[in-house]
VMD Tcl script that draws the C-alpha trace (Angstrom):
set ca {
  {-16.18 -81.18 0.37}
  {-14.01 -78.40 -1.07}
  {-10.44 -79.47 -1.79}
  {-8.09 -76.54 -1.61}
  {-4.91 -76.02 -3.58}
  {-1.57 -74.85 -2.25}
  {1.30 -73.03 -3.94}
  {3.66 -76.00 -3.82}
  {1.13 -78.26 -5.56}
  {0.43 -75.67 -8.24}
  {4.12 -74.90 -8.85}
  {5.00 -78.59 -9.18}
  {2.06 -79.24 -11.48}
  {2.95 -76.47 -13.91}
  {6.64 -77.33 -13.87}
  {5.52 -80.72 -15.20}
  {3.18 -79.11 -17.74}
  {5.78 -76.64 -19.07}
  {7.39 -78.88 -21.76}
  {4.05 -79.97 -23.23}
  {1.66 -77.16 -22.33}
  {1.42 -75.63 -25.80}
  {0.80 -79.00 -27.44}
  {-1.83 -80.12 -24.92}
  {-3.66 -76.83 -24.34}
  {-2.71 -74.61 -27.29}
  {-5.52 -75.45 -29.69}
  {-7.93 -76.51 -26.93}
  {-8.02 -73.08 -25.29}
  {-7.20 -70.93 -28.32}
  {-10.67 -69.41 -28.79}
  {-10.82 -68.33 -25.18}
  {-7.36 -66.76 -25.31}
  {-8.16 -64.92 -28.53}
  {-11.44 -63.61 -27.13}
  {-9.62 -62.28 -24.07}
  {-6.95 -60.60 -26.20}
  {-9.62 -58.90 -28.33}
  {-11.37 -57.65 -25.18}
  {-8.11 -56.38 -23.69}
  {-7.14 -54.64 -26.92}
  {-10.39 -52.66 -26.90}
  {-9.09 -50.93 -23.79}
  {-5.40 -51.04 -24.69}
  {-2.64 -49.30 -22.80}
  {-0.59 -51.20 -20.23}
  {-1.80 -54.76 -19.74}
  {-0.92 -57.21 -16.98}
  {-1.30 -60.86 -17.94}
  {-1.46 -63.01 -14.83}
  {-0.46 -66.62 -15.41}
  {1.26 -65.80 -18.68}
  {2.70 -69.32 -18.70}
  {4.70 -70.15 -21.83}
  {3.71 -66.82 -23.38}
  {1.46 -68.50 -25.91}
  {-0.82 -65.44 -26.02}
  {1.89 -62.78 -26.27}
  {2.18 -62.67 -30.09}
  {-1.55 -61.91 -30.27}
  {-1.28 -58.47 -28.68}
  {-0.68 -55.46 -30.89}
  {2.58 -53.52 -30.79}
  {0.67 -50.49 -29.44}
  {0.12 -52.19 -26.08}
  {2.65 -52.75 -23.30}
  {2.48 -56.20 -21.75}
  {3.73 -57.27 -18.33}
  {3.50 -61.01 -17.70}
  {3.74 -62.85 -14.40}
  {3.61 -66.51 -13.51}
  {4.31 -68.67 -10.48}
  {6.23 -71.22 -12.57}
  {9.81 -70.44 -13.57}
  {9.88 -73.35 -16.10}
  {6.81 -71.89 -17.82}
  {8.34 -68.41 -17.86}
  {11.53 -69.78 -19.35}
  {9.47 -70.86 -22.36}
  {7.83 -67.41 -22.48}
  {11.19 -65.64 -22.49}
  {12.38 -67.86 -25.33}
  {9.25 -66.99 -27.29}
  {9.70 -63.25 -26.72}
  {13.32 -63.40 -27.88}
  {12.60 -65.62 -30.89}
  {9.71 -63.48 -32.14}
  {11.22 -60.10 -31.11}
  {8.12 -59.16 -29.15}
  {9.17 -55.63 -28.25}
  {5.78 -54.80 -26.75}
  {6.49 -57.18 -23.86}
  {7.76 -54.96 -21.08}
  {8.75 -57.66 -18.57}
  {8.14 -61.26 -17.48}
  {8.44 -61.99 -13.78}
  {8.00 -64.86 -11.34}
  {5.22 -63.73 -9.02}
  {2.33 -65.06 -6.96}
  {-1.06 -63.88 -8.25}
  {-2.22 -63.41 -4.66}
  {0.66 -61.06 -3.82}
  {1.34 -58.76 -6.77}
  {4.30 -56.45 -6.22}
  {2.93 -53.65 -8.43}
  {1.62 -50.36 -7.02}
  {-2.08 -49.59 -6.98}
  {-3.63 -48.56 -10.32}
  {-0.66 -49.73 -12.41}
  {-2.55 -51.23 -15.36}
  {-5.33 -50.40 -17.80}
  {-6.30 -54.07 -18.12}
  {-5.61 -57.19 -16.06}
  {-5.97 -60.42 -18.04}
  {-5.96 -63.96 -16.66}
  {-6.55 -66.99 -18.87}
  {-7.57 -70.14 -16.98}
  {-5.93 -68.87 -13.78}
  {-8.44 -67.93 -11.09}
  {-9.54 -71.50 -10.40}
  {-5.90 -72.63 -10.07}
  {-4.77 -70.35 -7.23}
  {-5.13 -71.34 -3.56}
  {-7.29 -68.32 -2.65}
  {-9.12 -67.07 -5.75}
  {-10.85 -64.11 -4.10}
  {-7.49 -62.85 -2.83}
  {-6.11 -62.96 -6.36}
  {-9.18 -61.15 -7.70}
  {-8.70 -58.46 -5.05}
  {-5.12 -58.03 -6.23}
  {-6.28 -57.72 -9.84}
  {-8.70 -54.97 -8.79}
  {-6.09 -53.20 -6.66}
  {-3.55 -52.96 -9.48}
  {-6.19 -51.91 -12.04}
  {-6.74 -48.25 -12.85}
  {-10.21 -46.81 -12.23}
  {-12.21 -47.30 -15.43}
  {-10.07 -50.28 -16.42}
  {-11.13 -53.87 -17.01}
  {-10.38 -57.29 -15.59}
  {-10.65 -59.83 -18.41}
  {-10.83 -63.48 -17.42}
  {-11.27 -66.75 -19.21}
  {-12.12 -69.22 -16.51}
  {-13.92 -72.42 -15.72}
  {-17.35 -71.72 -14.29}
  {-18.66 -74.77 -12.48}
  {-22.23 -75.69 -11.66}
  {-23.93 -74.23 -8.60}
  {-26.11 -77.33 -8.12}
  {-27.29 -80.57 -9.72}
  {-25.55 -83.63 -11.15}
  {-22.75 -81.66 -12.80}
  {-21.92 -80.08 -9.43}
  {-21.73 -83.56 -7.84}
  {-19.42 -84.82 -10.61}
  {-17.18 -81.76 -10.31}
  {-16.81 -82.27 -6.58}
  {-16.10 -85.97 -7.08}
  {-13.33 -85.18 -9.58}
  {-11.77 -82.49 -7.42}
  {-9.12 -84.61 -5.63}
  {-7.86 -85.92 -8.98}
  {-7.66 -82.63 -10.85}
  {-6.09 -80.92 -7.84}
  {-2.95 -82.94 -8.55}
  {-3.01 -81.56 -12.10}
  {-3.01 -77.99 -10.76}
  {-6.61 -76.76 -10.94}
  {-10.19 -77.10 -9.66}
  {-13.30 -78.41 -11.36}
  {-15.76 -77.17 -8.73}
  {-15.75 -73.39 -9.13}
  {-19.35 -72.13 -9.33}
  {-20.45 -68.71 -10.52}
  {-21.59 -67.93 -7.01}
  {-18.01 -67.31 -5.94}
  {-17.65 -64.55 -8.53}
  {-21.05 -63.11 -7.63}
  {-20.20 -62.92 -3.93}
  {-16.85 -61.29 -4.75}
  {-18.55 -58.60 -6.86}
  {-21.06 -57.90 -4.08}
  {-18.35 -57.65 -1.43}
  {-16.12 -55.36 -3.50}
  {-18.69 -52.82 -4.55}
  {-16.27 -51.14 -6.99}
  {-16.42 -53.70 -9.82}
  {-19.29 -54.79 -12.03}
  {-19.75 -57.59 -14.53}
  {-20.03 -56.21 -18.06}
  {-19.83 -59.44 -20.07}
  {-20.21 -63.17 -19.47}
  {-19.93 -65.37 -22.55}
  {-19.57 -69.15 -22.80}
  {-16.32 -70.44 -24.30}
  {-15.25 -73.85 -25.57}
  {-14.57 -76.57 -24.77}
  {-18.09 -77.71 -23.89}
  {-19.19 -74.28 -22.67}
  {-17.77 -75.06 -19.22}
  {-15.53 -71.98 -19.50}
  {-16.53 -68.35 -19.83}
  {-15.11 -65.04 -20.93}
  {-15.75 -62.69 -18.00}
  {-15.22 -58.95 -18.13}
  {-15.37 -56.76 -15.05}
  {-15.16 -52.95 -15.07}
  {-13.65 -51.03 -12.16}
  {-15.52 -47.93 -11.13}
  {-14.09 -44.56 -12.06}
  {-12.47 -42.63 -9.21}
  {-14.93 -40.41 -7.39}
  {-13.84 -36.80 -7.43}
  {-13.48 -35.28 -3.97}
}
mol new
graphics top color blue
foreach p $ca { graphics top sphere $p radius 0.5 }
foreach p [lrange $ca 0 end-1] q [lrange $ca 1 end] { graphics top cylinder $p $q radius 0.2 }
display resetview
């Protein structure tokens, strides 16, 4: 049975994680974050990072990019703002409290939309993905690092069994590739251009999606 998340659960969970997030997840997820930054930098321009959290990734972007960061958690963003001030990260344009499912930006605002370990933590992942695509310029890329669960077998059973527990921590374990595949098929204007396993344990993947160029009328 699928156990859904809600905004209140997620916000409370990440308020608790804020003081220790960098210590617990900094090294653990570093390779995934760095791979996403490299992918985003290949496109460059104006980059939206959804779920920017404590801003742990912000120093990794070059000064030639412009970064907008959003997060649902004010305590996490407080850490990010402190990091930006301490390191004088002038390429960070703004940091805002915002729901990934309801982005306040106009259509085609960004060259790249990046989300590290975010899509499987929002209540309605496909809605968030639609918002990423809406705010992305034609020809731009969505760059995700995300858990990709099993579609079947013992691992799928274990993931579903663990779901009620990890929900309280603010994420899902059961998030199979099929959900991404169905989203791509429904959209029609995005295509997968890279899927690469990431540590830990290869249960996470770097996913890159390209948005179709605008069709001239």
